[in-house]
N, C-alpha and C positions, 0 to 999 in steps of 0.2 A: 661511893661504893664503901660498903660494910665490910668490915675484917671478917675472915670467916671464924667461927669460934674455937675451932682448934689452934689458931695463929694467936687468939685473945691470950692464951696461957701460956707461949713460951718467952715472954718475958719473965715470967717466974724463973726460968732456968739462964736468965743473963742477957737474952736477946731483946733488942729495942724494937719497938712494934709502932709505926707512924704513918698515918694517913696524911695524905697532900692534896687540897683540892685545888685545881685550875680550872680557869675559865673555859677550856676545852676537853676537861676530862679530869680523873684523878689518879692517883697512884699509892697504892699500900706499900710501905718499904719495910722489910724486917731484918735488922743488921743484926747478924750473928756472932759479932766480934771477929777477932782475927783468929781463935781458937778455932774456927769453922771457916776456915779459908778456903778448903777441899769442899764444900758444900756442891751438890748437886739436886737438880731439879728435871724431874719427868713427869709429861702432864699425857694422861691416857683419859681421852675423852673429856669430861669435866672433872677431874680428879688430877692434883697433883701431888708426887710423891716426893718430899723432899728425904735426902739422905746428908746428915753430915758425920763427922769422924765418930761420933758415940750414940748417934742415935737415929731413928728414922720413923718419918711419922705423914699421912695422907691427910689431905682436905679437899672439900669441895670448893672449887673456884665460883667465885661470884659472877652470875651470868651475863654480866656487862664486860667481864675481863677478855681482853682482847691479846695481850702480850704478858708471859711470863719468862721471865729471866732471872739469873745470878751473877754477880760480878765480885770479886774480893770479898765474900761473905756477907752480901746484901741482895738479900731476894727481894725483887719487884714485881707486882703485880698492877698491869695496867688498863684502863678502859678506853 
């Protein structure tokens, strides 16, 4: 699964973006750090809307994405 273009640039703001490949699928993990512990995600159709303490952005989910969640400042997109 490819990282959406708008998520490729969040690491410029201190977030860490990783793609993990497994035999049965892949995961995109975006760690916004401890300063974004109150991050929220909302999915509307194929668009994910991310809201942190000081910014908001949205991006098109990869077509194969089946689950989007956030926990302790880490956004995960799984297929």
